C-alpha positions in Angstrom: 18.3 -6.1 10.3 19.3 -3.3 12.6 21.3 -1.4 10.0 18.5 -1.7 7.4 16.0 -0.3 9.9 18.4 2.6 10.6 18.8 3.4 6.9 15.0 3.3 6.4 14.6 5.8 9.3 17.2 8.1 7.8 15.5 7.8 4.4 12.1 8.7 5.9 13.7 11.8 7.5 15.2 12.8 4.2 11.8 12.3 2.5 10.2 14.5 5.1 12.8 17.3 4.5 12.3 16.9 0.8 8.5 17.2 1.1 8.9 20.3 3.3 10.8 22.1 0.5 8.4 20.9 -2.2 5.5 22.3 -0.1 6.6 25.9 -0.5 4.2 27.9 -2.6 5.9 30.1 -5.2 9.5 29.0 -4.3 12.3 31.4 -5.0 15.6 30.3 -6.4 17.0 29.4 -3.0 14.1 27.1 -2.1 14.1 25.6 -5.6 17.8 24.9 -5.4 17.4 23.5 -1.9 14.8 21.0 -3.1 16.9 20.0 -6.1 19.9 19.5 -3.8 17.9 17.5 -1.3 16.6 15.3 -4.1 20.1 14.8 -5.4 21.6 14.1 -2.0 18.8 11.7 -1.1 19.5 9.4 -4.1 23.2 9.9 -4.3 24.0 6.8 -2.3 21.7 4.5 -4.3 20.6 4.2 -7.9 17.2 5.7 -8.4 14.6 2.9 -8.9 13.1 4.7 -11.9 15.2 5.4 -15.0 13.8 8.9 -15.3 15.0 9.6 -11.8 18.6 8.8 -12.7 18.3 11.2 -15.7 16.8 13.9 -13.5 19.5 13.5 -10.9 22.1 13.9 -13.5 20.5 17.1 -14.7 20.6 18.6 -11.3 24.2 19.7 -11.8 22.9 22.3 -14.2 20.9 24.3 -11.7 22.8 27.4 -12.7 20.6 27.2 -15.9 17.5 29.0 -14.6 15.1 27.5 -17.2 16.4 24.0 -16.6 16.3 24.4 -12.8 12.6 25.5 -13.0 11.9 22.4 -15.1 13.6 20.1 -12.7 11.8 21.5 -9.7 8.5 21.0 -11.6 9.3 17.3 -11.9 10.3 16.7 -8.4 6.7 16.2 -7.1 6.2 13.1 -9.2 9.4 11.6 -7.9 8.5 12.4 -4.3 5.4 10.2 -4.6 7.4 7.3 -6.1 10.0 7.5 -3.4 7.3 7.5 -0.7 5.7 4.3 -2.1 9.1 2.6 -2.3 10.0 3.7 1.3 6.7 2.4 2.5 7.3 -1.0 0.8 10.8 -1.1 2.3 9.5 -0.4 5.8 6.9 -3.2 5.5 9.6 -5.6 4.4 11.9 -4.7 7.2 9.1 -4.8 9.7 
């Protein structure tokens, strides 16, 4: 289980970095793009556990579209809480 524990720790660090960017009040385009990229990078190795998450991840390639980028950023908070719950369950299983 050593490898699983290591991956869970890396996932927790990625979630913390993602939360840091999501916590910025009135994000500019750089912060917004950073959050979107962190979200995309965080789930790029695995399929997202929620179908809407896969769709959202696929949309992230269109961040040059300002309106769509703002919409994507607005949705990220909901996905953060789902990812946090899943990581907590994973941590309990790994022990």
